[in-house]
N, C-alpha and C positions, 0 to 999 in steps of 0.2 A: 262883851262888846255888843253881840247880837241882841242880848236881852235888853240892854239899854236902848238900842235902836228900835226894838219891838215896842218898848214902853213909850218912847218918844213919838213914834209914828201913831200909836194908838191914841196918845194924848192930842196930837194934831187933828186926827180924824174926829175925835170926840168934840173938840172945840169948834171945828167947822160945822158939825151937825147940830151943836147946841144953838149956834147962830141961825141955822136954817130951820131949827125946831123939828128935825126929822126924828120922830120918836122911835121908829123901828130900828134905825141905826144905833141910836143911843142905848136902846134896850139890848141890842146885840153886843155892843162894846161893854156894857155892864156885865154881861155873861162871860165875855172873853177875859175880862179883868179877874174874874174869879177862878180861872184855870190855875191849878196848883203849879208851883215853881218847878217841881220835878218833871211834870208833863211838858211844860214849856221848854225846859232844857233838853228833854229827850227829842221833841219835835225839831228844835233848832239844830241839834246834833245830827239828826237824820238828814235835814235839809243841807247842812254843810257837807256831809258825806256824799250826797248825790251831786252837789256842785263840784266837788273834787273829782268824782268819777267822770262827770261830763267834760270837765276841763282836760282830764287825761285822754279821753277818747278824741277830743278835738285836736289836742296836741299831736297824738300819734297819726291822726288822719292828715294833718298838715305835714308831718315828717314823711309820710308815705307819698304825698303829692310832690314834695320837693326833696326827695331822697338824694343824699350826697353820693353815696356809693350805690350805683345802680346794679348791684349783683342780685340775682334771684334769692340768694340766701338772706340778705338783709331785708328784702321786700317781704319774704315769707315770715320772718321774725316779727316785723311790724304788723302784718296782717293778723298774726296770732295775738298780739297785744291788744289790738282793737277789738 
């Protein structure tokens, strides 16, 4: 799904810059298109992993701020997870 979004976004950027006749951006997009599929997948997988990690940190920070059980034990556990 991310690869489809990558390709769609790249196509939109390409079309916008063809209309503007921005040769630098068109040249850059031509180089991006030539990136091997394996590298593209690896980069997107890394990106998703970092997004999941960031989401987890934000979730646990939220839990720490609005903790249901206000015991020091629970607070310590949450701080370790963050």
